[in-house]
C-alpha positions as CSV (number, residue, x, y, z in Angstrom):
1,M,10.3,-27.4,-79.2
2,K,13.2,-25.8,-79.9
3,K,14.1,-24.7,-76.7
4,K,13.7,-28.9,-74.7
5,L,15.6,-30.3,-78.4
6,I,18.4,-27.7,-77.1
7,M,18.3,-28.7,-74.1
8,F,19.0,-32.8,-74.6
9,L,21.8,-31.7,-77.8
10,F,24.1,-29.8,-74.5
11,V,23.5,-32.4,-72.2
12,L,23.8,-34.8,-74.8
13,L,26.8,-33.1,-75.7
14,K,28.1,-33.3,-71.7
15,L,27.7,-37.2,-72.2
16,L,29.7,-36.8,-74.9
17,L,32.6,-34.6,-73.2
18,V,32.9,-36.8,-70.0
19,N,36.8,-38.3,-69.3
20,S,35.9,-41.7,-69.1
21,L,32.7,-43.3,-68.7
22,S,34.0,-46.8,-67.8
23,P,35.2,-47.2,-64.2
24,K,39.0,-47.6,-62.7
25,H,39.0,-50.3,-61.6
26,P,36.4,-52.8,-63.5
27,S,35.6,-54.8,-60.6
28,A,35.2,-51.8,-57.9
29,K,31.7,-49.5,-58.8
30,P,32.9,-45.9,-59.4
31,D,31.9,-42.9,-56.5
32,A,28.5,-41.0,-58.3
33,E,28.8,-37.9,-60.7
34,I,26.6,-35.8,-59.9
35,N,26.4,-32.7,-63.0
36,V,23.2,-30.1,-62.5
37,M,23.2,-27.6,-66.2
38,G,21.6,-25.9,-68.2
39,F,21.6,-22.6,-69.7
40,V,20.6,-18.8,-69.7
41,Y,19.5,-16.4,-72.9
42,C,18.0,-13.3,-74.2
43,D,15.1,-14.5,-75.7
44,V,14.9,-11.8,-77.7
45,C,11.0,-11.1,-79.8
46,S,9.5,-11.6,-76.1
47,N,7.6,-15.6,-77.3
48,N,9.2,-17.7,-74.2
49,S,11.1,-19.5,-76.5
50,F,14.8,-19.9,-78.3
51,S,14.5,-18.1,-81.4
52,K,16.9,-17.6,-84.2
53,H,17.1,-14.1,-83.0
54,S,18.4,-15.1,-79.4
55,Y,21.6,-15.9,-78.1
56,F,23.1,-17.0,-75.2
57,M,24.3,-15.0,-72.0
58,S,28.1,-15.0,-70.6
59,G,28.4,-13.6,-67.0
60,M,24.9,-14.2,-65.8
61,E,24.4,-15.6,-62.4
62,V,23.1,-18.2,-61.1
63,R,21.3,-20.2,-58.2
64,I,21.3,-23.4,-57.8
65,D,19.5,-25.4,-55.2
66,C,18.8,-28.9,-54.6
67,R,18.8,-31.9,-52.6
68,L,19.3,-35.3,-53.3
69,K,17.6,-38.2,-51.2
70,S,19.1,-41.6,-51.5
71,A,16.5,-44.0,-51.2
72,S,18.8,-48.4,-51.3
73,S,18.6,-50.3,-48.8
74,T,21.7,-50.2,-47.8
75,T,21.7,-46.1,-47.2
76,N,19.3,-43.3,-46.4
77,E,21.0,-40.8,-46.9
78,M,19.9,-36.4,-47.7
79,I,22.7,-34.5,-49.6
80,T,21.4,-30.2,-49.8
81,F,23.2,-28.1,-51.8
82,S,24.0,-24.7,-53.0
83,A,25.9,-23.1,-55.6
84,N,26.1,-19.6,-56.9
85,R,27.4,-20.0,-60.6
86,T,27.8,-17.8,-63.5
87,T,27.5,-18.9,-67.2
88,N,30.4,-18.9,-69.5
89,E,30.1,-17.8,-72.9
90,F,27.5,-19.8,-73.9
91,G,25.9,-19.0,-71.5
92,L,26.3,-22.8,-69.7
93,F,26.5,-23.1,-65.9
94,K,27.0,-26.3,-64.6
95,V,27.7,-27.6,-60.5
96,T,29.8,-31.2,-61.1
97,I,29.3,-33.7,-56.9
98,T,31.8,-35.7,-57.3
99,S,33.4,-38.4,-54.6
100,L,29.7,-39.3,-53.5
101,D,30.9,-42.8,-51.5
102,S,27.9,-45.6,-52.2
103,V,25.8,-44.5,-54.2
104,D,24.1,-45.7,-56.9
105,V,22.4,-42.6,-59.4
106,D,19.8,-45.1,-59.1
107,S,18.1,-44.6,-56.2
108,L,19.0,-40.7,-56.5
109,A,15.4,-38.8,-55.4
110,T,16.4,-35.1,-56.2
111,S,14.4,-31.5,-56.1
112,C,16.4,-29.3,-58.0
113,Q,15.7,-25.6,-58.5
114,A,17.8,-22.9,-61.0
115,S,17.5,-18.8,-60.2
116,L,18.5,-15.6,-62.2
117,V,20.2,-14.1,-59.4
118,G,22.0,-11.3,-62.2
119,R,24.9,-10.2,-64.2
120,R,29.0,-10.1,-63.5
121,G,30.8,-7.5,-65.0
122,S,29.8,-5.5,-68.3
123,A,26.6,-8.5,-69.1
124,D,25.2,-7.2,-72.2
125,S,22.6,-4.0,-70.8
126,S,20.1,-4.4,-73.9
127,C,18.5,-7.4,-72.2
128,N,18.4,-7.0,-69.3
129,V,14.8,-7.6,-68.4
130,P,14.3,-11.5,-66.8
131,G,12.2,-13.3,-68.7
132,Y,11.7,-17.1,-66.5
133,R,13.4,-16.1,-63.6
134,S,13.4,-19.6,-62.6
135,T,12.9,-23.3,-63.2
136,T,12.0,-26.7,-61.5
137,N,12.1,-27.9,-65.3
138,Q,14.8,-31.4,-65.7
139,V,16.0,-33.7,-67.7
140,V,18.2,-36.3,-66.4
141,F,20.5,-38.7,-68.2
142,K,21.3,-41.4,-65.6
143,S,24.5,-43.8,-66.6
144,K,25.0,-47.3,-64.8
145,R,28.0,-47.5,-65.9
146,S,29.3,-45.4,-64.8
147,N,27.2,-44.5,-61.4
148,L,26.9,-40.3,-63.2
149,C,23.7,-39.1,-63.4
150,I,22.7,-35.4,-65.4
151,Y,20.0,-33.1,-64.4
152,G,19.9,-30.2,-67.2
153,F,17.7,-27.5,-66.4
154,N,15.3,-25.8,-68.6
155,G,16.4,-22.5,-70.1
156,L,16.8,-19.7,-68.0
157,N,15.7,-15.2,-69.3
158,F,16.8,-12.3,-70.1
159,R,14.6,-9.7,-72.0
160,P,14.8,-6.9,-74.2
161,F,13.6,-3.8,-72.0
162,K,11.5,-2.6,-75.6
163,R,10.3,-5.6,-78.0
164,D,11.5,-4.8,-81.8
165,L,9.2,-5.4,-83.6
166,A,10.8,-5.0,-86.5
167,L,12.8,-7.7,-86.0
168,C,10.1,-9.9,-84.5
169,G,6.2,-9.2,-85.5
170,K,3.5,-8.5,-83.9
171,N,2.6,-10.8,-82.4
């Protein structure tokens, strides 16, 4: 439950930070903007959830693969893309696709997956065993007003090689 709450808060924060939710020309429909995002954390207690001992991991490389299909009556386009992203200091990765002409976010059908690739540079070496390596589970927010769509993935994680029983208990 904590994991879904954290994911919801990240996506909500992104919605609040969008530069402008209104179109530049009120009479014209804005081009679609699609954001695909998620986060990577260290599952310190190896229990597949974000606990009070968990922390977000920067420098983790994630691969995002998506297929977006516009199912409107005016167009029948398929957009596929793959991108590698490195998590920032908050463990967040993000891909933004802008300027999708004549695409209505309400008509988008999507299939996306995020997968752990590895680590970059001097990333945390104490939490280095992959836990959740990939996810297709996502939360979707769509805004007709700004023609904005945000896909937020469940968290990906790493674990320590050995569980700290003093910190996490025996369970």
